[in-house]
N, C-alpha and C positions, 0 to 999 in steps of 0.2 A: 386546279392551280389559282383562281383566285381564292377559294379557302386556304391553301397553302401559304399565300402571300399574306392571307390575314392576321395566320399565325404567327407568322414570322415576326409582322410590325407587332403584333399584342406581345411576344418575347421580348421583341427590342423593348419596347416601353417598361416591363416588366424589369429587365436590367438595369435600363436607366433608371427607374426608380431605386433600386439596388442600391447602385454607386452614388445615387443621387444624394443618397443619407448621408456620403461621407464628402462629397464636395461641395453641397447646396441643401442643408440639410435643414435650414429655415421652409423654404419652398416646398421641397418633398415630402417634410411632414403637413404643411397646410393642404397639401393633392392627398396625402395616404389618409388622414382623419377623415376626410369629406367620400372618400372614395377608394379603401382599401383594398389590395389585392395580395392575398394568402396564396397564391402560387408564390408570390417573391418570397413571402416566408420557408416555403417549404425549399427555393432554391438556397438561403440563407442558412436555413438549418442542413442542408446536405453539404453546401461548403464547410461548414464548422466541421461537421461529421469526419469528411474526408481527410481535413488537414489535421486534426487529433489524430485521427488512425497514422497519418505518416508519421506524425510527432512519437505516439508511443511506438511506433512498431523500429522507429530510428534508437530510440532510448530504450527497448527493449533488446536490441543487437548489442549495445553496448554493457547493458548494467549486469554481472555476473552477482549472484547468491550461492553463500556458500550451502552444500545440502549435510544434510548428518541422516545418520540413525544410530538409534532411532528418530524421527524426525523433531522438529525443533520444540512443537509442543507437547514431547513425551521423553525429554533427554534422559527423564531419571526412571524409563521405563525398564532399564536392565540392571538398578542396584536397587530393586524393592523387593522384599522378603516375600518368598515365595509367590510371586508376582506372576500371574499368567498373560502375557502380552497379546497373546492368541491364542486361539484354540488349539495350536501347534505346538505351543510351548510349554516347557516345563521349568520345575523350580531349580533354584540353587542346590547342589550338591555337594556336601562338606565330610570331612574324616569324622569319623565317630566320636561322642562326648564334646563337638564342635558345638556353640550355642550360635545361633544366628538369630538378632534380633534387627527391630527398626529405631534408630538413634536419632530422638527428635532434640535431642538438647545440643548435641553435636556435628554440627554441618556448616557447609559453605553458603552463607546465605547470600547466594547470586542468583538474579531472578528466574535463569532458565530451568535449574539445578532443581529445582522443589525444596523442601521444607523439613529435611531427612538425608539421613545418610544411613548405610548398611552396615552392621555391626556383626564381626566376627572372631567369637573367643574362644579359644582353646587352652584350659589350664594345664601347668607342668605338661608340657608338650615339645617335643623337636622339631614339628612340621606342623602345617597347616593345608589345607586342600580345598579349593573353591571352584566347585565347577557348573558353568550354567551351560549345559550342553545342546538346548536348543533356545536362540533369541525369540524367535517367532519371527523375525525379521532376516533379510540377507543381505548384506554388505558386500557390494563389487566392489573390491580391492584389486582389481585389476589392471590396465594400463590406463584407461579412462577413468578408472571409480576412485572410490577415496584414498587416500593418501596416509593419512593418521589414525593410530586410535589412541582417544583421551580416554585419562583415568585420573580422577582424584584419590589421594591416599592418606592415611593419617596412620602413623604406625604409634599406638600407646602403648608399645613392648619394650623394654626396657634394653634391649639387643637389637641389633638389625641381623637380620638373615644373611647365612652365611650364603647361599643359593637361593636365587628367585626364578623362576623360570614360567613363562607366558606361554599358553598353548590357544591358537586359534582352530577349531575344528570346521570341515567343509561340507556341503551337500552329502559328500559321498562318505561321511557317519564318524563316528568319532576313532574310528581305527585310522584315518585318512586328515593328518592335522600338520600347520608348521608349527615351529617351535622357537621359542627365541629367550634367551638370557639377560634376564633385565636389574641383574643383581646390582651393577653400581648404579642403579637407579634409585636403589633400596636403602642404603646404606648410609645417608644425610638426612637430615632435618626431621630425627627422630621425634615425635610428639606434636609436629606439626603438620597442616595440609600443604602436600603438595603435588604439583601437577604433573602427570607423567606424559609426557608427549612422544608416542611411540610410530615410527615410520612404519608402514606396513607395505608390501607386494614387494620386499626389497632382498636383496640376496644374500641377508644377514640369519634369514629365517632358515632354520633349518625343514627341510621337508620329509614327513614321514610317510609312506604309501603314496597313495596317487590324489594330494587335496589339489583344490583351484582355486586361484587368487577370485576369483569373478563371484564366488558363493561362500563367504564365507558366513556360518549359522551359530556356532556357539564359541565358548572360551573358556579357558580353565586356568587358574591363579595356582602355583605350587610353590611354597614356603617354606625352605629347612633353616632351621639354627644350629650353632656349635652345639650348645647345651639344650636341657630343659627348660623353660621356661613360661610366663604367663604371655600366651601370644593374643593379641586387642588388634585388630585390625578393622579401622573405617574405610567404604568406599562410598564414592559418590560422583556423579556425572560420567559413568562410564559410555562412552559413544563412538562410531567411527566420523571424520569430518575430513575435509579438503579436497570436495569434490566439488566443482563451480558449475552454473547453469543459467541460464537466461531464462527468461520467463518463455520464450519461442521454444528452448529446450524443454523446459517442463510441460508447457501444456501443448505445443504445437502452435501453429500458423493460423491456422482455419480457427482453432477456441479461442486464439487469443485474440485475434480482430474480434471474431465473435463477440468474445464478453468487454471488451475497451467500445467495440459500437452501441450493444444494448446500453452501458453505464452511460456513453456520453450523451445519447437520445435522451434517456431517462433526467439525465441532469437538464438538459438543455431544457426539455419541455417542463420540467420541474422550475426553474428560474424565470421562465416566459410568464408561467403563470403565478408564480409567486411576486415578481415585477408587477404583473398585471393589478393584481389584487391589492397591494400597498399603494400603488399609485391611487387606482380608483378609490379608497377609503382615505386617501389626503387630500384628493383634490374635491370628493363628496364633502369633507370638512372643511375646506374654504369655500366652500358656498356659491361653487360653479355648478350651477343645475344643469346643462346641458349635456355633460358627459355622456355618451351613448358605450354602454361596455363593449359591444362589440370591435364600435372605429377603435379604441383605447386598446385593446389586445391584440388588434392587428399592429396599432402605431409600435406598442411597445415589442410587438415581433423584430421590427426594423430594427430596432435599436439592439439586436442580436449580433447586429455586423460589426460590434465593439469586441464578439467573441472572434469572431471570423480574421480580424485585421489582428488580434494577440493570435490567434493559432498561428496564423502566416508568418507571425512575430518568434514565436514558441520553435517552428520548426527550423529557421535560421539559426536560432541560439543552440540548438542540439547541436549543429555541428561543431561548436567547442566543448562538447562533453567526452573526454577520453574515456576508454576503457576503464572500467572501474569493479574491482572484486569486493563484496562485501561479507565479512566473516559472518559467522551463524547470529552471533549475537549485536548485529549492526541489521538486521533484517528491514527496517523501514527507510534508510538512507541518513544523511547525515543532517536533513533539515529536522528530520521528526526524531534526531538519535536522545536517546536515556541518557545522561549525562552520569547516573546511578553503576550504570553498566562499567564504564570505564574505569570507575573510582576501585571496581572490585578485580579489575581486570587488565593488567600495564601491558599485555599486549594489544588487546581491542583499545586504548588506548592510543597506544603506536598507529593500528592500522586507524583508526578516527581521525587522527590529525596528519598524516597521509592523504586519506580521502578528500577532506575537504582542504588540501592544499590544490590536488589536483583538479577540483573540482569548483575551487572559487571563483574565475570568471564565469562558469555556467551557472553557478549560485545566483551571483549576483547581476546577472543579465536577466534571469528568469526572474527575481523582484523587481527589476525597472520595469519588464514586460508587464506582470501581475498589478501593476501603478497604475502602469499606464490605460491598462483596460478597464479599471475601476472610472478613471478619469474620462476617458472617452463615453466610458458607459452612460455618466452621469449627464457627460455634454446632451448624449443623444436623446437621452430621456428628457432633459430639458427643454429641447425644443418640441419633441413627442406631447409632453403636457402642456406648453402653452398653444399648440395646435389645436392640442382635444379642446382645452377651456374655449378658445373660441370659434368654436362650431356652433351656428345659430341652432334655435331650435327650432325642431321641424315640426310645423301646424296640423295637427289631424284633419284632413279635407272632410272626414266624415263627422266631424263635431257640428254640433247643432249653431253655434257662433262663428260658422265658416268665415262668414262675411263679418269681418271688424269696422271699424270707424278710423278715421285717420289718426285721430287722437290715440287708441287703441294699440294702432301700430306703430305709432311714432314712441307710446310708452312702452312695448314690448324691445322695439328695438334699441332702447335707452339699457333696459335692464339687460339685453343680452351683452351690450356693449362693454358693460360695469361687471360685468361677470367672469370676463376672463383675465387670466392668472395675470401679472405681471411676471416680468423675467425673473425678478428677485422672489418670488412665491414659485415661479416652477422651478428652480435653481433649489429651493429649500424641500422641497417635493421630490425632485431628481436624490438629493444627498441622502434623505431619509429613508427612499425608494432602495436605493444600491447597499446602505449599511443594513437596514431588517432584511432583505431578501438574503445579502450574503452570511449574515449570521445565521437562518435560519437553514441556510443548505449546509453550512460548516454543522450546526448540529445535529442536522438527518444525516451527515456523514458519520456524524459521532456515533451514532445508533445504529448504523450500520445499514442503513435503508439505498444508500448509493454504493 
């Protein structure tokens, strides 16, 4: 029973130190500097990680990202020349005497579509057939799947096709397919790039055999013309879209929480170490000789309370975030949005402006909390540095001159007193420490370390 009481008293003291950093930083950091408690830092890190998990989980429930087939990194996978997307895929099959080439001069200069188009040329003919019987992917166009087939096409022919039929094969084979007349989409904008946005899974499609929308595996484009002509067609950006998933849908709750926990712990430890190293170097540079690394490291660990407070604020701010749907070409959100994409896609520009308006309050509050976090961190580090620099030098009891004269003692104490950094110097150290550590963290994130 006595041991339990002692443990409870110790934990109470530790918790008092944790919250003392906020309401009495001067006294608390003086205490921490001479008697560091690492258990308190473990508790601070646990609070920070827990709050970050709550915030990220709530964020993941509200933010939906558009999925595509092929995936975003390979959107040009279906419009490559004899391109084997996987071991099970085949290449484009065309009518005889049709030339199929990669055109690296005439293509849509859009970030996600690659830097070439696929060109079909059939001279003096009244028809063109191009078929990709196996994507190498399976597109789920069922009730909860993809809703649209997107296809960019440029018709260099002088005559528009009299009929245009699009066929989608399913896993049951090429004798089981859906067919749609898209002639009306091909009669305008000859000689210019046009984006065909074709709804899938709808009643407008004709069903032949026993196809299933949940397993679309191939496609065919069949064009016929009123008279023989030189048919010249460019294709680019052929992919399915319109399905939206959260990160929880994509990875699962357990996996997502695991990834977030790992990332947050790694970043917190890295920030703790970076802040400590930079502060230690700066304090030493300012001629404060009594700084002990262990004590400084523990003191900086307590300044991570700024992250805990900011994380609590982020959890409250997340309540202002509405449900948001990001198109495939806005994969990183509004804050990190690439303006070049909106310039080449009017639809994306409209989506961006809508999302920016919906999330304006959330983004503004996030920026405010971010600034408060850095300011609070700087204040806490200022008190930590001030306290650390004022620790008296510990005399080695085993040294040969353990007994010093009164004059030597007075001189030593005088040096110790003058080695304590002023508040101005402590503030300078804190500001430089926060700025340098932040830039290093950002650089590491850019490198993909975190």
